[in-house]
ROSE-4610 file (N, C-alpha, C; in Angstrom, 1 decimal, always signed):
// ROSE-4610
residu = [M/M/M/A/A/A/F/F/F/D/D/D/P/P/P/D/D/D/Y/Y/Y/L/L/L/S/S/S/D/D/D/S/S/S/S/S/S/S/S/S/S/S/S/N/N/N/N/N/N/V/V/V/R/R/R/R/R/R/E/E/E/R/R/R/R/R/R/R/R/R/Q/Q/Q/E/E/E/D/D/D/K/K/K/R/R/R/R/R/R/M/M/M/A/A/A/Y/Y/Y/R/R/R/R/R/R/A/A/A/I/I/I/E/E/E/D/D/D/Y/Y/Y/R/R/R/E/E/E/S/S/S/Q/Q/Q/S/S/S/L/L/L/Q/Q/Q/A/A/A/T/T/T/I/I/I/C/C/C/D/D/D/F/F/F/P/P/P/E/E/E/L/L/L/L/L/L/G/G/G/Q/Q/Q/T/T/T/D/D/D/H/H/H/H/H/H/R/R/R/S/S/S/Q/Q/Q/R/R/R/L/L/L/Y/Y/Y]
num = [1/1/1/2/2/2/3/3/3/4/4/4/5/5/5/6/6/6/7/7/7/8/8/8/9/9/9/10/10/10/11/11/11/12/12/12/13/13/13/14/14/14/15/15/15/16/16/16/17/17/17/18/18/18/19/19/19/20/20/20/21/21/21/22/22/22/23/23/23/24/24/24/25/25/25/26/26/26/27/27/27/28/28/28/29/29/29/30/30/30/31/31/31/32/32/32/33/33/33/34/34/34/35/35/35/36/36/36/37/37/37/38/38/38/39/39/39/40/40/40/41/41/41/42/42/42/43/43/43/44/44/44/45/45/45/46/46/46/47/47/47/48/48/48/49/49/49/50/50/50/51/51/51/52/52/52/53/53/53/54/54/54/55/55/55/56/56/56/57/57/57/58/58/58/59/59/59/60/60/60/61/61/61/62/62/62/63/63/63/64/64/64/65/65/65/66/66/66/67/67/67/68/68/68]
x = [+9.0/+8.8/+10.1/+10.4/+11.7/+11.5/+12.6/+12.6/+12.7/+11.8/+11.8/+12.0/+13.3/+13.6/+12.8/+12.5/+11.7/+10.3/+9.7/+8.4/+8.5/+9.6/+9.8/+10.0/+10.8/+11.1/+9.8/+9.0/+7.8/+6.8/+6.8/+5.9/+6.3/+7.6/+8.1/+8.0/+8.2/+8.1/+6.6/+5.7/+4.3/+3.8/+4.4/+4.1/+4.6/+5.8/+6.4/+5.6/+5.1/+4.2/+2.9/+2.3/+1.1/+1.4/+2.5/+2.8/+3.0/+3.7/+4.0/+2.7/+1.8/+0.5/-0.3/-0.3/-1.0/-0.5/+0.8/+1.5/+1.1/+1.1/+0.7/-0.8/-1.7/-3.1/-3.2/-2.5/-2.5/-2.1/-1.0/-0.5/-1.6/-2.2/-3.3/-4.4/-4.8/-6.0/-5.7/-4.4/-4.1/-4.0/-3.6/-3.6/-5.0/-5.9/-7.3/-7.8/-7.5/-8.0/-7.4/-6.1/-5.6/-6.2/-6.5/-7.1/-8.5/-9.3/-10.6/-10.5/-9.5/-9.3/-8.9/-8.0/-7.6/-8.8/-9.6/-10.8/-11.8/-12.0/-12.9/-12.4/-11.1/-10.5/-10.6/-10.3/-10.4/-11.9/-12.8/-14.2/-14.6/-14.1/-14.4/-13.7/-12.5/-11.8/-12.5/-13.0/-13.7/-15.0/-15.7/-16.9/-16.7/-15.6/-15.2/-14.8/-14.1/-13.7/-14.9/-15.8/-17.0/-17.8/-17.7/-18.4/-17.8/-16.6/-15.9/-15.4/-16.3/-15.9/-14.8/-14.7/-13.7/-12.3/-12.1/-10.8/-10.5/-11.5/-11.2/-10.9/-11.0/-10.7/-11.9/-13.0/-14.2/-14.8/-14.5/-15.0/-14.7/-13.4/-12.9/-13.6/-13.8/-14.4/-15.9/-16.6/-18.0/-18.1/-17.1/-17.1/-16.9/-16.0/-15.7/-16.9/-17.7/-18.9/-20.0/-20.1/-21.1/-20.8/-19.5/-19.1/-19.5/-19.6/-19.9/-21.3]
y = [-50.4/-49.9/-49.3/-49.5/-49.1/-47.7/-47.0/-45.6/-45.7/-45.1/-45.1/-43.7/-43.5/-42.1/-41.7/-42.7/-42.4/-41.8/-42.4/-41.9/-40.4/-40.1/-38.8/-37.8/-38.2/-37.2/-37.0/-38.1/-37.9/-37.0/-37.1/-36.3/-34.9/-34.6/-33.2/-32.6/-33.4/-32.8/-32.5/-33.4/-33.1/-31.8/-31.7/-30.5/-29.2/-29.3/-28.2/-27.9/-28.9/-28.7/-28.0/-28.5/-27.8/-26.4/-26.2/-24.8/-23.9/-24.4/-23.6/-23.3/-24.3/-24.1/-23.1/-23.2/-22.2/-20.8/-20.7/-19.4/-18.8/-19.6/-19.1/-18.7/-19.4/-19.1/-17.8/-17.6/-16.3/-15.2/-15.4/-14.3/-13.9/-14.9/-14.7/-14.0/-14.4/-13.8/-12.3/-12.0/-10.6/-9.8/-10.4/-9.6/-9.3/-10.2/-9.9/-8.8/-8.9/-7.9/-6.5/-6.4/-5.2/-4.6/-5.5/-5.1/-4.5/-5.1/-4.6/-3.3/-3.2/-1.9/-0.8/-1.1/-0.1/+0.3/-0.6/-0.3/+0.6/+0.3/+1.1/+2.5/+2.6/+3.9/+4.7/+4.1/+4.8/+5.3/+4.4/+4.8/+6.0/+6.0/+7.1/+8.3/+8.2/+9.4/+9.9/+9.1/+9.5/+10.2/+9.7/+10.3/+11.7/+11.8/+13.1/+14.1/+13.7/+14.6/+15.0/+14.1/+14.4/+15.5/+15.7/+16.7/+18.1/+18.1/+19.4/+19.3/+19.5/+19.4/+20.4/+21.5/+22.5/+21.9/+20.9/+20.2/+19.4/+19.0/+18.2/+19.0/+20.3/+21.1/+21.2/+20.8/+20.9/+22.3/+23.1/+24.5/+25.3/+25.2/+26.0/+25.5/+24.2/+23.6/+24.1/+24.1/+24.6/+26.1/+26.9/+28.3/+28.6/+27.8/+28.0/+27.6/+26.6/+26.3/+27.3/+28.0/+29.1/+30.3/+30.6/+31.8/+31.6/+30.4/+30.3/+30.0]
z = [+13.0/+11.7/+11.2/+10.0/+9.4/+8.8/+8.8/+8.2/+6.7/+6.0/+4.5/+4.0/+3.5/+3.0/+1.8/+0.9/-0.3/+0.1/+1.1/+1.6/+2.0/+2.7/+3.3/+2.1/+1.1/+0.0/-0.8/-1.0/-1.8/-1.1/+0.2/+1.0/+1.0/+1.2/+1.2/-0.2/-1.3/-2.6/-3.0/-2.5/-2.7/-1.9/-0.7/+0.1/-0.7/-1.2/-2.0/-3.2/-3.9/-5.0/-4.6/-3.5/-3.0/-2.6/-1.9/-1.5/-2.6/-3.7/-4.9/-5.6/-5.7/-6.4/-5.6/-4.3/-3.5/-3.6/-3.7/-3.9/-5.2/-6.3/-7.6/-7.6/-7.0/-6.9/-6.1/-5.1/-4.3/-5.1/-5.9/-6.8/-7.8/-8.4/-9.4/-8.8/-7.6/-6.9/-6.6/-6.1/-5.8/-7.1/-8.2/-9.5/-9.9/-9.7/-10.0/-9.1/-7.9/-6.9/-7.2/-7.6/-8.0/-9.2/-10.2/-11.4/-11.1/-10.3/-9.9/-9.2/-8.3/-7.6/-8.5/-9.5/-10.5/-11.3/-11.7/-12.5/-11.8/-10.5/-9.7/-9.5/-9.3/-9.1/-10.4/-11.5/-12.8/-13.1/-12.7/-12.9/-12.0/-10.8/-9.8/-10.3/-10.8/-11.3/-12.6/-13.4/-14.6/-14.2/-13.2/-12.8/-12.2/-11.5/-10.9/-12.0/-13.0/-14.1/-14.9/-15.1/-15.9/-15.2/-13.9/-13.2/-13.6/-14.1/-14.4/-15.9/-16.8/-18.3/-18.7/-18.0/-18.3/-18.1/-17.3/-17.1/-18.3/-19.1/-20.2/-21.5/-21.4/-22.6/-23.5/-23.1/-23.9/-24.0/-23.0/-23.0/-24.2/-24.6/-25.8/-27.0/-27.1/-28.3/-28.4/-27.3/-27.3/-27.6/-27.1/-27.4/-28.9/-29.5/-30.9/-31.8/-31.3/-32.1/-32.0/-30.8/-30.6/-31.5/-31.7/-32.5/-34.0/-34.5/-35.9/-36.2]
């Protein structure tokens, strides 16, 4: 069987294309995962802050409404 350099280059270029496509998919997947984690963290923080309305500065607003 003769050595065919064209076959070798086609094979390696298709492997590179597959590898690059996989790398891009992994990057996209990780970006989605980070977005979900950020969203969950912000929801958790929001829930924690809502437990302490005085941290939001709402206490002064409610006091001023009671005086009038």
